[in-house]
N, C-alpha and C positions, 0 to 999 in steps of 0.2 A: 479455484479458490468460491468462494461457497458466497452473496448477499446476505449478510447478513439472516442465513438461517439458524430454527434451531437447534440447538445442540445438544445435548447430552450429556451433561463436565460432568467430567473425572472431578473427583477431591484430592489434593496434591499431587493434579499433575501441572508443572510447568509446559512454560513452553517449547513446542520442537518436540514433543513426546507423545508417546503416541494416547490418544484422548483428552487430547489440549484443548483449549478454547482456540488460543490463540498458536501461531506460528509467524518467524521471522521472514521477516520477505525484506529485498536488495529492491529501495527506488533508481535504476537508473535515472541522473540527470546528464545532461549536451548544455552545451553553450546556449540552443537554440531553443532546447524543452524538448525530455523525452516524454510524451503520455503517459500516463497513468493508466493502467490497469482495472477494467471498476472496477470498485471494493467498497466496503468501510476499514481506512488504517489510522490506527495514531500511528504517527510518525513525530520520530523521537531529536530533540535538539542535533541539527547537522551544521557546521562550517562553513561557507562556501556555497548552500545546497536553499533553493525559497520555491514555494510551493505555489502559481499561478492558474489563475481560469482567466478560458475566456465571457469575459460578463456582458457579449452581443455586441455590442459597440466595440474592443483594445482588449487587452489581456491584461488584468490585472492580478496583485499578489494575497495569496490568500494567510500563506505566510513566511513572515519574511528570515534572513536569514539568520541563521544559529534558534530558532525558534520551534518550539516541538507542537501538536495537536493531535486532532483529527480528521479526517479530513471522508469523503462522501466522490468516487469520484466516478462518471458516466463512459468513463473511457474510451473518449476525447474531445473535454473542452479539459482535463487540468490533467496540467503540466507538471515536474518535478523542474526545477534548471540549475546552474549550473556558474554561479558568479566571481569564477576562476578561473584562467582561460585552463581547454579541454573538460574533461569526467568529472564528474565527482560523483558521488552515490548516499542517498538517506538509506537507513533501520529504519523499519515499521514494523506495529504488531498487524495481524489481519484475522482476519476468521479460520479457523482450519480447517478446510475442504476436506479432509476423512482420505482415504483411496477409492480410490476410482473403482470402477465393479469390473470385472468382466463381459459377463453376459449374463442374463436373467439365469435363473433356476436351467443354469445348467447341471447336466448329472455327473 
């Protein structure tokens, strides 16, 4: 996953297709909170899932239950939390990191 890097955008490339700017991710939400990997996310409204963050002295709500929005995660302090018993998941868009390079200057 790329952290807000410049990308070549292909016209008419929809999410999760080759050359698309965005790719879908599922943010797992546990009752105690699950750390969201570092990155930029557009989170869709999801019932029983809230997004919280550590503000230095406590955990505060960033996105309330069934509310969407944009979040930036440092990979440590931003969490997805399930408000219902058991785990939940929120769907989000993030920047498509492209294909991993297996080697450089391979012949």
